[in-house]
C-alpha positions as CSV (number, residue, x, y, z in Angstrom):
1,M,-16.2,13.8,0.0
2,R,-16.3,10.8,-2.3
3,L,-14.2,9.6,-5.2
4,Q,-16.3,9.6,-8.3
5,H,-14.0,9.1,-11.3
6,I,-10.5,7.9,-12.0
7,L,-9.3,9.2,-15.4
8,I,-6.2,7.4,-16.7
9,Q,-4.2,8.1,-19.8
10,G,-0.8,6.9,-20.8
11,F,-0.2,5.5,-17.3
12,K,1.4,2.0,-17.2
13,S,-0.9,-0.4,-19.2
14,F,-3.5,2.3,-19.9
15,A,-2.4,3.7,-23.3
16,E,-5.8,5.2,-24.2
17,K,-7.9,7.5,-22.0
18,T,-9.9,5.3,-19.6
19,D,-12.6,6.5,-17.2
20,V,-13.1,4.3,-14.1
21,E,-16.4,5.3,-12.5
22,V,-16.5,4.8,-8.8
23,F,-20.1,4.2,-7.5
24,P,-21.3,4.9,-4.0
25,G,-20.7,1.9,-1.6
26,V,-18.1,-0.6,-2.5
27,T,-16.5,-0.7,-6.0
28,C,-14.3,-3.7,-6.9
29,I,-12.0,-4.2,-9.8
30,V,-11.8,-7.8,-10.8
31,G,-10.0,-9.6,-13.7
32,P,-7.4,-12.2,-14.5
33,N,-3.7,-11.8,-13.6
34,G,-1.9,-9.2,-15.6
35,C,-5.0,-7.2,-16.8
36,G,-4.0,-4.0,-14.8
37,K,-6.0,-4.2,-11.6
38,S,-2.9,-3.1,-9.6
39,N,-2.2,-0.3,-12.0
40,V,-5.5,1.4,-11.0
41,A,-4.4,1.5,-7.4
42,D,-0.9,2.7,-8.4
43,A,-2.6,5.4,-10.5
44,I,-4.5,6.7,-7.5
45,R,-1.4,6.6,-5.4
46,W,0.7,8.4,-8.1
47,A,-2.0,11.1,-8.7
48,L,-1.9,11.9,-4.9
49,G,1.8,12.4,-4.9
50,E,3.6,9.2,-4.5
51,Q,7.3,9.9,-5.0
52,S,8.8,6.4,-4.8
53,P,9.1,4.5,-8.1
54,K,9.5,1.3,-6.1
55,T,6.1,1.7,-4.4
56,L,4.7,2.0,-7.9
57,R,6.5,-1.2,-8.9
58,G,9.1,0.5,-11.1
59,H,12.8,1.4,-11.1
60,K,12.4,5.1,-12.1
61,M,9.4,7.4,-12.3
62,E,9.4,7.4,-16.1
63,D,8.5,3.7,-15.9
64,V,4.9,4.8,-15.3
65,I,4.6,6.1,-18.8
66,F,3.2,3.6,-21.3
67,H,6.1,2.1,-23.1
68,G,4.3,0.7,-26.1
69,S,3.5,-2.9,-27.3
70,A,3.6,-5.0,-30.4
71,S,0.4,-3.2,-31.6
72,R,0.8,0.3,-30.0
73,K,3.4,3.0,-30.1
74,A,4.8,4.4,-26.8
75,V,3.2,7.6,-25.6
76,G,5.1,10.7,-24.3
77,L,2.8,11.6,-21.3
78,A,1.2,9.9,-18.4
79,E,-1.8,11.6,-16.7
80,V,-4.1,10.5,-14.0
81,S,-7.0,12.6,-12.7
82,L,-9.0,11.9,-9.7
83,V,-12.5,13.6,-9.3
84,F,-14.0,13.9,-6.0
85,D,-17.6,14.8,-5.1
86,N,-17.6,17.6,-2.5
87,D,-21.3,18.9,-2.7
88,G,-21.6,19.2,1.1
89,S,-24.0,16.3,1.5
90,L,-21.4,13.8,2.8
91,A,-19.6,13.7,6.1
92,G,-16.0,14.6,5.5
93,D,-16.5,17.1,2.7
94,L,-13.8,19.6,2.5
95,N,-14.4,23.2,3.4
96,V,-13.7,24.6,0.0
97,P,-16.0,26.5,-2.4
98,W,-15.9,23.7,-5.0
99,S,-18.7,21.1,-5.3
100,E,-16.3,18.9,-7.4
101,I,-12.6,18.6,-6.8
102,G,-10.2,17.5,-9.5
103,V,-6.7,16.5,-8.7
104,A,-4.3,15.4,-11.5
105,R,-0.7,14.7,-12.1
106,R,1.1,14.7,-15.4
107,L,4.5,13.3,-16.3
108,Y,6.3,13.9,-19.6
109,R,8.9,11.7,-21.1
110,T,11.3,14.6,-20.9
111,G,11.1,14.3,-17.1
112,E,8.9,17.4,-16.6
113,S,5.9,16.9,-14.3
114,E,3.1,18.9,-12.9
115,Y,0.2,18.7,-10.5
116,L,-3.2,20.3,-11.2
117,L,-6.0,21.2,-8.9
118,N,-9.3,21.8,-10.7
119,K,-7.3,22.1,-14.0
120,S,-5.0,24.8,-12.6
121,V,-1.3,24.1,-12.2
122,C,-0.3,23.8,-8.5
123,R,2.4,22.4,-6.2
124,L,2.3,18.9,-4.6
125,R,2.2,20.7,-1.3
126,D,-1.1,22.3,-2.3
127,V,-2.6,18.9,-2.9
128,Q,-1.2,17.6,0.3
129,D,-2.6,20.6,2.3
130,L,-6.1,20.2,0.6
131,F,-6.3,16.7,1.8
132,A,-4.5,17.0,5.2
133,G,-6.4,15.1,7.9
134,T,-8.8,13.3,5.6
135,G,-6.9,10.1,5.2
136,V,-6.4,10.8,1.4
137,N,-2.8,10.6,0.6
138,P,-0.4,8.0,-1.0
139,K,0.8,6.6,2.3
140,A,-2.5,6.4,4.0
141,Y,-4.2,3.1,4.8
142,A,-7.4,4.2,3.0
143,L,-5.7,2.7,-0.1
144,M,-4.5,-0.8,0.5
145,D,-2.6,-3.4,-1.5
146,Q,-2.1,-7.0,-0.5
147,D,1.2,-6.3,1.3
148,R,-0.4,-3.4,3.4
149,L,-3.4,-5.5,4.2
150,N,-1.1,-8.2,5.5
151,H,0.7,-5.7,7.6
152,V,-2.5,-4.4,9.2
153,L,-3.7,-8.0,9.9
154,T,-0.4,-9.0,11.6
155,A,0.0,-5.6,13.3
156,K,0.0,-5.0,17.1
157,P,-3.3,-3.5,18.5
158,W,-1.9,0.0,19.0
159,E,-0.5,0.0,15.3
160,R,-3.9,-1.3,14.0
161,R,-5.6,1.6,15.9
162,I,-3.3,4.0,14.0
163,F,-4.2,2.5,10.7
164,I,-7.9,2.6,11.3
165,E,-7.8,6.3,12.5
166,E,-5.8,7.2,9.5
167,A,-8.1,5.5,7.0
168,A,-11.2,7.1,8.7
169,G,-9.6,10.5,8.5
170,V,-9.7,11.1,12.3
171,A,-5.9,10.9,13.0
172,A,-4.4,14.2,14.0
173,P,-2.8,15.8,10.9
174,S,0.9,15.4,11.2
175,S,3.8,15.2,8.8
176,D,5.3,12.4,11.0
177,R,3.8,9.1,11.6
178,P,2.6,8.9,15.2
179,R,5.0,7.0,17.5
180,R,4.3,4.1,19.8
181,P,2.8,5.5,23.1
182,S,5.6,6.0,25.7
183,S,3.7,3.8,28.3
184,T,4.1,0.8,26.1
185,R,7.8,1.3,25.2
186,P,10.0,-1.4,26.7
187,S,12.4,-0.4,29.3
188,I,15.9,-0.1,28.0
189,R,18.8,-0.6,30.4
190,S,22.2,0.3,29.5
191,A,24.5,-2.6,29.3
192,R,27.5,-2.2,31.6
193,P,30.3,-4.7,31.8
194,S,30.3,-6.3,35.1
195,T,33.5,-6.2,37.0
196,S,34.3,-9.1,39.3
197,P,36.7,-8.7,42.2
């Protein structure tokens, strides 16, 4: 399974429909400060189900909808679609009958939102279940911003292992983040007041 396209329309600084093609290997997005590089990463996170406006660098979810500028009117809808190649030729392909998987999320200014799987309306849970165990989700370390990268680089070895397993899609699917192994937990002694005779 490989990300092929990121289609963005009305999301943050992307007023018009924009198709970001992702080529095999490493794809980099470069540009000057303020050109929207971080908005592409936010768009991927959002389409995969990110629920925290703060993580998307906003105050409320409606902040992701293009608000307009001096030369453009505001739009009433934000939509991001992610298109994955699933033709069976790559390790990690999903066991579904589609050679191409499209995941999309829409948010209207009225507050209504919807998720789509191959252009059919679905629930967030359906998207999460589809990608369970693959490392593809908004909280995964497969998608990293500068803060997360810093966190990985300064992490303890056991934490770093969890990050790498999660990004590689080999971590056991779980709704809860794995906890620190019990053998490395520090001993906790209960503090009792000492009584002197």
